[in-house]
Backbone bond lengths (Angstrom), bond angles and torsions (degrees), N, CA, C in turn:
res aa  C-N    CA-C-N  psi(-1)  N-CA   C-N-CA  omega(-1)  CA-C   N-CA-C  phi
1 M - - - 1.464 - - 1.535 108.75 -
2 T 1.322 114.13 129.56 1.454 118.38 178.59 1.530 110.21 -79.37
3 Y 1.332 113.83 167.91 1.446 119.93 -179.91 1.526 111.98 -61.70
4 S 1.323 116.45 -41.33 1.476 121.75 -178.74 1.533 110.41 -66.61
5 E 1.331 117.45 -36.13 1.454 120.00 178.31 1.524 111.35 -67.87
6 A 1.325 115.53 -38.64 1.466 119.49 178.35 1.527 111.54 -63.98
7 I 1.332 115.90 -41.96 1.464 120.70 177.00 1.512 111.60 -62.31
8 A 1.348 115.43 -41.05 1.473 120.57 -179.91 1.514 110.64 -63.28
9 R 1.350 117.45 -40.28 1.462 121.05 179.13 1.524 112.18 -66.16
10 L 1.324 115.60 -40.99 1.444 119.94 177.77 1.530 111.36 -63.32
11 Y 1.334 115.31 -38.60 1.455 119.77 179.49 1.523 110.81 -65.67
12 D 1.341 116.71 -43.09 1.468 120.49 177.82 1.504 112.17 -63.12
13 A 1.343 115.83 -40.03 1.461 120.41 179.33 1.516 110.55 -64.80
14 G 1.321 116.79 -36.23 1.447 121.17 -178.81 1.521 112.67 -68.13
15 K 1.334 116.27 -26.18 1.460 120.67 -179.38 1.522 112.66 -79.91
16 R 1.338 117.15 -18.91 1.449 120.16 -177.69 1.524 110.95 -71.81
17 E 1.327 115.35 140.61 1.449 120.95 177.79 1.527 109.49 -80.90
18 I 1.315 115.89 144.34 1.444 120.92 173.60 1.523 108.21 -79.71
19 V 1.301 117.51 119.75 1.458 122.18 -176.33 1.530 108.50 -102.64
20 L 1.320 116.32 120.21 1.464 121.52 178.80 1.521 109.89 -99.11
21 S 1.310 116.95 147.93 1.440 120.61 177.47 1.526 109.61 -70.75
22 A 1.337 115.47 163.84 1.475 119.87 179.62 1.523 110.24 -61.57
23 S 1.324 117.23 -37.79 1.454 121.00 179.62 1.526 111.22 -63.81
24 A 1.330 116.99 -43.97 1.454 121.20 178.87 1.517 110.83 -63.43
25 C 1.303 117.53 -41.58 1.469 121.44 177.96 1.524 110.62 -62.65
26 G 1.341 115.47 -41.13 1.446 120.19 178.64 1.507 112.42 -62.20
27 I 1.328 116.65 -44.62 1.469 121.16 179.84 1.513 110.65 -63.06
28 I 1.348 115.87 -44.24 1.462 119.68 179.27 1.525 110.81 -62.87
29 G 1.328 116.92 -41.80 1.462 120.79 179.36 1.521 112.05 -63.16
30 V 1.325 116.32 -45.73 1.459 120.54 179.92 1.533 111.27 -62.96
31 L 1.319 115.78 -47.43 1.470 119.82 -179.95 1.530 111.10 -62.76
32 S 1.320 116.45 -37.37 1.464 119.85 -179.77 1.535 111.35 -61.80
33 F 1.328 115.64 -41.28 1.457 118.75 -178.48 1.520 111.72 -76.90
34 I 1.336 117.98 -28.06 1.468 119.42 172.90 1.520 109.49 -62.98
35 L 1.327 117.01 -43.89 1.473 120.66 178.36 1.511 110.91 -66.33
36 A 1.346 116.97 -38.32 1.459 120.23 179.16 1.522 111.05 -65.30
37 M 1.333 117.05 -39.35 1.463 120.34 176.78 1.522 111.33 -63.51
38 A 1.320 115.94 -41.98 1.461 119.71 178.80 1.523 111.01 -62.58
39 A 1.340 116.43 -43.35 1.459 120.80 178.02 1.531 111.06 -64.63
40 G 1.335 116.29 -41.06 1.463 120.83 -179.84 1.502 112.59 -64.05
41 A 1.332 117.12 -28.81 1.475 120.66 -179.96 1.508 111.92 -68.67
42 F 1.329 117.43 -25.08 1.457 120.68 -176.96 1.528 111.83 -88.00
43 V 1.335 116.59 -8.54 1.453 120.64 172.27 1.524 105.69 -96.98
44 R 1.308 117.94 93.17 1.451 121.07 -170.86 1.539 111.60 -137.94
45 I 1.318 113.99 151.33 1.468 121.93 176.40 1.532 106.93 -131.22
46 Y 1.319 116.20 121.03 1.453 120.14 179.47 1.527 110.26 -88.76
47 L 1.325 114.64 135.79 1.444 121.15 177.38 1.543 108.26 -99.81
48 P 1.324 118.23 133.50 1.476 120.57 -174.59 1.533 113.11 -64.96
49 F 1.323 117.60 -21.44 1.463 120.65 -175.80 1.526 113.73 -103.28
50 S 1.334 116.86 1.25 1.470 119.97 -175.23 1.520 111.20 -137.18
51 P 1.336 117.18 142.19 1.467 120.78 176.07 1.522 112.25 -81.12
52 V 1.317 117.27 -1.63 1.465 121.94 -178.21 1.531 109.49 -102.00
53 P 1.335 118.45 118.59 1.458 120.65 -179.53 1.526 111.39 -82.46
54 I 1.307 115.10 157.59 1.469 121.04 171.73 1.534 107.52 -86.40
55 T 1.305 116.75 125.10 1.454 121.61 178.19 1.530 109.72 -133.65
56 L 1.333 115.48 176.40 1.467 120.71 175.39 1.520 112.22 -89.89
57 Q 1.315 117.49 3.93 1.447 120.42 -170.03 1.525 114.25 -64.15
58 T 1.328 116.73 -39.17 1.462 117.64 -177.95 1.548 111.60 -62.78
59 F 1.312 116.78 -29.50 1.467 119.77 174.12 1.509 111.40 -57.70
60 F 1.347 116.09 -46.54 1.456 121.21 -178.91 1.530 112.49 -74.59
61 V 1.340 116.40 -30.44 1.468 119.63 176.23 1.533 109.76 -61.38
62 L 1.325 115.94 -50.91 1.463 120.44 -178.70 1.523 111.71 -64.37
63 L 1.323 114.99 -39.71 1.465 118.67 -179.94 1.507 111.23 -69.35
64 S 1.315 118.05 -32.90 1.473 120.03 179.63 1.526 111.11 -64.59
65 G 1.306 116.78 -41.47 1.448 119.28 177.57 1.515 112.35 -66.27
66 A 1.326 116.42 -42.66 1.457 120.91 -178.80 1.517 111.73 -65.54
67 M 1.322 116.51 -43.27 1.468 120.21 -173.01 1.513 113.25 -86.42
68 L 1.346 116.88 -42.71 1.479 119.56 -177.07 1.525 112.53 -86.65
69 G 1.329 117.07 -22.46 1.449 119.75 -179.39 1.517 113.84 98.77
70 R 1.312 115.51 177.42 1.461 121.78 -173.24 1.530 113.15 -71.35
71 R 1.329 118.88 -13.35 1.463 121.48 179.24 1.512 112.13 -100.89
72 L 1.313 117.15 -56.42 1.468 120.41 -177.19 1.528 112.42 -74.39
73 G 1.325 116.89 -28.56 1.466 119.17 178.20 1.523 111.57 -57.17
74 P 1.343 117.80 -57.29 1.467 118.55 178.58 1.525 113.69 -65.26
75 V 1.333 117.56 -25.69 1.471 119.79 175.65 1.527 109.90 -63.75
76 S 1.343 116.48 -39.50 1.464 119.60 179.65 1.526 110.39 -65.44
77 Q 1.341 116.48 -38.51 1.455 119.85 -179.96 1.526 111.85 -71.36
78 A 1.324 115.91 -40.71 1.459 119.92 176.95 1.528 110.68 -64.92
79 G 1.324 116.85 -36.34 1.457 121.75 177.10 1.528 110.54 -63.62
80 Y 1.308 116.66 -42.05 1.456 121.00 178.34 1.519 110.84 -61.22
81 L 1.336 116.51 -46.54 1.461 120.23 -179.83 1.518 111.53 -66.35
82 T 1.314 116.97 -37.61 1.461 120.34 179.49 1.534 111.48 -63.81
83 I 1.325 115.76 -48.08 1.462 119.59 -179.64 1.524 111.68 -61.71
84 G 1.338 115.77 -42.43 1.457 119.37 179.20 1.520 111.76 -66.93
85 S 1.328 117.76 -39.02 1.459 119.99 -179.34 1.519 112.26 -69.44
86 L 1.327 116.71 -22.81 1.467 121.00 178.97 1.510 112.89 -81.69
87 G 1.326 116.82 -5.89 1.469 118.89 172.71 1.519 117.13 124.15
88 L 1.332 117.81 -8.20 1.463 118.24 177.81 1.532 108.50 -77.35
89 P 1.310 118.04 127.24 1.488 121.92 -173.89 1.535 112.54 -75.10
90 I 1.316 117.12 74.40 1.464 120.34 -177.41 1.531 111.64 -119.07
91 F 1.329 117.19 5.83 1.450 119.15 173.87 1.526 109.19 -84.35
92 A 1.324 116.79 170.74 1.466 120.34 -179.33 1.524 110.80 -55.25
93 G 1.323 116.54 135.59 1.449 121.29 -178.63 1.495 113.58 76.03
94 A 1.350 117.48 20.74 1.441 123.61 -178.17 1.533 111.94 58.82
95 A 1.342 115.62 31.66 1.449 120.67 178.76 1.513 109.97 -83.60
96 A 1.324 116.27 163.72 1.463 121.77 179.45 1.519 109.18 -159.99
97 G 1.345 115.25 167.75 1.429 119.73 176.75 1.515 113.42 106.19
98 F 1.327 116.20 153.09 1.465 120.95 -177.72 1.516 111.51 -64.06
99 A 1.325 117.39 -32.72 1.472 120.92 -178.53 1.509 111.61 -59.41
100 Y 1.335 116.37 -28.36 1.476 119.52 -179.65 1.531 110.70 -62.94
101 L 1.337 116.18 -33.24 1.454 121.03 -179.79 1.534 111.41 -67.36
102 L 1.310 116.21 -21.06 1.466 120.36 -179.63 1.514 112.56 -97.01
103 G 1.335 116.87 1.30 1.449 121.89 -179.89 1.512 112.64 -79.17
104 P 1.336 117.45 -170.00 1.469 122.13 -176.53 1.532 114.30 -57.68
105 T 1.335 116.94 -29.24 1.469 119.50 -177.10 1.535 112.49 -95.63
106 G 1.319 117.38 7.31 1.463 120.42 -177.07 1.517 114.14 -57.60
107 G 1.319 116.34 -37.72 1.471 119.50 179.76 1.512 112.96 -65.85
108 Y 1.331 116.00 -36.49 1.453 119.72 176.85 1.534 111.11 -65.50
109 L 1.318 115.44 -39.80 1.471 119.95 -179.10 1.525 110.81 -65.32
110 L 1.304 118.06 -42.25 1.463 119.97 174.10 1.519 109.63 -64.13
111 G 1.312 116.61 -37.78 1.453 120.23 178.83 1.513 112.26 -62.14
112 F 1.322 117.85 -30.41 1.464 120.49 176.90 1.523 111.61 -55.97
113 V 1.326 115.63 -45.92 1.465 120.84 -177.98 1.533 110.63 -64.85
114 L 1.330 115.67 -50.04 1.460 120.12 -175.82 1.528 111.92 -70.61
115 A 1.314 116.58 -36.18 1.471 120.01 179.53 1.521 110.65 -67.11
116 S 1.311 117.19 -38.59 1.479 120.29 177.83 1.521 110.48 -60.93
117 A 1.332 115.62 -41.97 1.481 120.35 177.84 1.529 110.48 -64.80
118 L 1.320 116.94 -43.10 1.455 121.43 -178.61 1.518 111.21 -63.99
119 V 1.316 116.25 -47.06 1.476 120.01 179.34 1.537 110.38 -60.89
120 G 1.328 116.35 -45.08 1.465 119.70 179.76 1.513 111.80 -61.11
121 W 1.326 117.52 -38.88 1.466 121.68 -179.84 1.516 111.29 -67.84
122 I 1.334 116.77 -47.88 1.462 119.91 -179.26 1.524 111.55 -64.00
123 I 1.322 116.49 -43.91 1.463 120.29 -179.72 1.511 111.06 -57.09
124 R 1.335 117.49 -43.12 1.459 121.41 -175.35 1.521 113.46 -76.60
125 L 1.334 117.02 -4.21 1.470 119.17 174.84 1.529 111.25 -68.71
126 E 1.322 115.61 -22.72 1.470 121.60 178.27 1.531 109.10 -106.28
127 T 1.323 116.40 135.69 1.445 120.56 179.25 1.522 111.29 -62.54
128 E 1.308 115.92 -38.57 1.465 121.37 174.49 1.520 107.64 -138.66
129 A 1.294 116.48 104.69 1.470 121.78 -174.33 1.529 111.07 -72.76
130 T 1.304 115.09 132.60 1.465 118.88 173.72 1.524 108.73 -80.89
131 F 1.303 115.70 169.68 1.470 120.17 176.80 1.516 110.86 -58.52
132 T 1.339 116.41 -41.33 1.464 121.71 179.65 1.507 111.45 -62.21
133 W 1.348 116.88 -42.50 1.462 120.91 179.43 1.536 111.01 -66.19
134 A 1.299 116.25 -38.65 1.469 120.50 177.43 1.527 110.01 -63.74
135 V 1.318 117.02 -41.84 1.456 121.12 178.46 1.526 110.01 -62.53
136 F 1.328 116.15 -42.23 1.468 120.76 178.06 1.513 111.43 -60.32
137 A 1.337 116.82 -46.51 1.478 122.08 -179.19 1.525 110.19 -61.96
138 M 1.294 115.80 -43.44 1.471 119.75 -177.01 1.529 112.26 -73.80
139 T 1.317 115.73 -30.07 1.470 118.68 174.43 1.506 110.80 -66.57
140 A 1.354 115.73 -41.07 1.465 119.88 176.33 1.521 110.48 -60.26
141 G 1.331 117.15 -42.77 1.458 121.15 178.47 1.512 111.52 -62.55
142 S 1.308 117.12 -41.26 1.473 121.95 179.98 1.516 110.52 -64.67
143 V 1.330 117.24 -42.12 1.463 120.31 179.10 1.515 110.67 -62.31
144 L 1.309 117.03 -38.19 1.474 121.08 178.49 1.543 109.68 -63.86
145 I 1.316 116.39 -42.18 1.476 119.73 177.95 1.527 109.39 -62.70
146 Y 1.334 116.74 -43.84 1.461 121.01 179.37 1.533 111.59 -57.71
147 L 1.326 115.61 -48.23 1.486 119.76 -175.45 1.526 111.02 -64.12
148 L 1.317 116.82 -46.60 1.460 119.91 179.24 1.514 111.82 -66.87
149 G 1.330 114.58 -41.59 1.461 119.48 -179.31 1.509 112.54 -64.48
150 A 1.321 116.59 -47.10 1.455 120.34 -178.95 1.524 111.44 -68.75
151 G 1.325 116.38 -36.36 1.457 119.53 178.86 1.514 112.05 -62.20
152 W 1.335 116.26 -46.29 1.471 120.76 -179.93 1.538 110.10 -69.75
153 L 1.324 116.59 -38.00 1.459 120.61 178.50 1.536 110.76 -60.88
154 A 1.312 116.51 -42.10 1.459 120.93 178.24 1.524 110.74 -62.30
155 F 1.335 115.20 -40.36 1.467 119.81 -179.54 1.545 111.55 -67.13
156 V 1.309 116.44 -46.27 1.461 120.70 -176.75 1.532 111.82 -68.45
157 M 1.333 115.77 -42.00 1.462 119.51 -176.53 1.533 113.04 -88.70
158 K 1.338 114.44 -5.12 1.470 120.05 -179.82 1.525 112.04 57.28
159 V 1.342 114.25 50.46 1.465 120.79 176.61 1.526 107.69 -125.17
160 S 1.318 116.30 170.78 1.439 120.08 177.49 1.519 112.10 -70.05
161 F 1.305 116.83 160.27 1.465 120.66 179.36 1.537 110.18 -63.41
162 V 1.320 116.15 -37.37 1.470 121.03 178.46 1.508 110.10 -62.84
163 K 1.334 116.30 -42.85 1.458 119.92 178.06 1.538 110.42 -63.94
164 A 1.331 116.84 -39.68 1.457 120.98 178.89 1.534 110.87 -63.43
165 L 1.313 115.72 -35.90 1.466 119.21 177.95 1.536 110.48 -64.23
166 S 1.323 116.00 -39.49 1.470 119.41 -179.25 1.526 111.31 -70.71
167 L 1.341 117.49 -27.18 1.461 120.59 179.04 1.513 113.51 -88.19
168 G 1.315 116.50 -37.06 1.473 118.63 -170.11 1.505 116.35 -119.79
169 V 1.331 118.22 5.64 1.470 119.79 179.89 1.540 111.35 -129.59
170 L 1.319 116.80 -60.05 1.458 119.94 -172.44 1.522 114.41 -54.92
171 P 1.334 119.18 -41.14 1.490 118.51 -179.86 1.519 114.03 -66.68
172 F 1.343 116.35 -16.76 1.462 119.86 -172.80 1.528 112.87 -99.27
173 I 1.342 116.88 -10.09 1.461 119.65 -174.76 1.530 114.16 -60.97
174 P 1.346 119.68 -46.56 1.486 118.66 -179.63 1.540 112.04 -58.27
175 G 1.328 116.74 -45.99 1.472 119.54 -179.78 1.520 111.62 -66.63
176 D 1.326 116.58 -36.64 1.450 119.78 -179.38 1.516 112.09 -69.54
177 I 1.323 116.30 -30.86 1.472 118.82 174.86 1.520 109.95 -61.26
178 L 1.315 116.79 -43.28 1.465 120.68 177.75 1.537 110.95 -63.66
179 K 1.317 116.99 -39.63 1.463 120.46 179.40 1.520 110.73 -65.79
180 I 1.323 116.48 -41.05 1.469 120.67 178.77 1.513 111.02 -62.09
181 L 1.322 115.78 -47.45 1.481 119.69 -178.98 1.523 110.49 -63.86
182 S 1.330 116.99 -40.71 1.447 120.32 -179.91 1.530 112.72 -67.04
183 A 1.333 114.98 -45.32 1.452 119.69 179.80 1.537 111.25 -64.48
184 A 1.319 115.92 -38.96 1.463 120.17 179.27 1.533 110.56 -65.82
185 A 1.321 115.70 -38.67 1.474 119.81 179.16 1.520 110.98 -66.21
186 V 1.327 117.52 -43.15 1.453 121.83 178.81 1.529 110.71 -61.71
187 F 1.329 116.01 -46.22 1.462 119.71 -178.73 1.532 110.89 -65.29
188 T 1.318 117.39 -42.67 1.454 119.78 -178.44 1.521 112.07 -58.98
189 V 1.317 115.67 -38.62 1.472 120.11 179.90 1.538 110.64 -70.06
190 L 1.323 116.76 -38.60 1.480 120.77 -172.42 1.528 113.80 -97.48
191 Q 1.333 118.10 -3.86 1.446 118.98 -167.34 1.530 115.42 -62.57
192 K 1.331 118.78 -33.21 1.449 119.33 -178.71 1.536 110.93 -60.41
193 R 1.326 115.62 -46.71 1.461 120.58 179.10 1.517 111.22 -69.75
194 V 1.322 115.29 -40.66 1.470 121.09 -177.51 1.529 110.25 -62.53
195 R 1.324 117.25 -40.90 1.470 121.08 -178.36 1.547 110.61 -67.87
196 Q 1.310 116.47 -28.92 1.471 119.31 175.95 1.520 111.85 -68.67
197 I 1.329 115.65 -34.24 1.460 120.15 -177.35 1.532 111.91 -86.96
198 F 1.325 116.08 -44.91 1.471 121.26 -178.04 1.525 107.59 -118.35
199 S 1.311 115.96 89.45 1.460 120.78 -171.74 1.528 114.17 -79.09
200 K 1.344 117.91 -23.05 1.465 120.13 -173.68 1.540 110.51 -97.24
């Protein structure tokens, strides 16, 4: 082989795309959202009247369902909860441990898993989701998080469900609207490629 032929082969090899298997893409996607959830937990604002902090996590919850789908989306959320419950300080406030899941925010954390599945399922009902459809899917996911979160909050704090809504839902609605719109916009732009990688 001459020098010029070797250079030509290297050039051709460099132009080839690296093709990952569906399993590898799934693992990368799940791990990416676990890391995103951990990062989102550290961006937090505590409210003096509520035990529930404002974080960026719901943005990533909704996006995980939309992008990874109804199967891998909840897997990423369950993975995040599992790692945190085993002792890695990735919950809000650098908290960790199984006991955290039983605290005031436990219902919201469970809601993360179910909401991701719901968003992924609704999104995939349309062959190509519009921005409006994505907003609808993510709103449904957010409502599910609210209901589970407020229900558990009422149980733990021994207050009425209405009181729990005032503590753990109403203050978060304006910010969550922005998160829904932002997540829907991101998904709408990326959905063609995302659907090719994560079809379910």
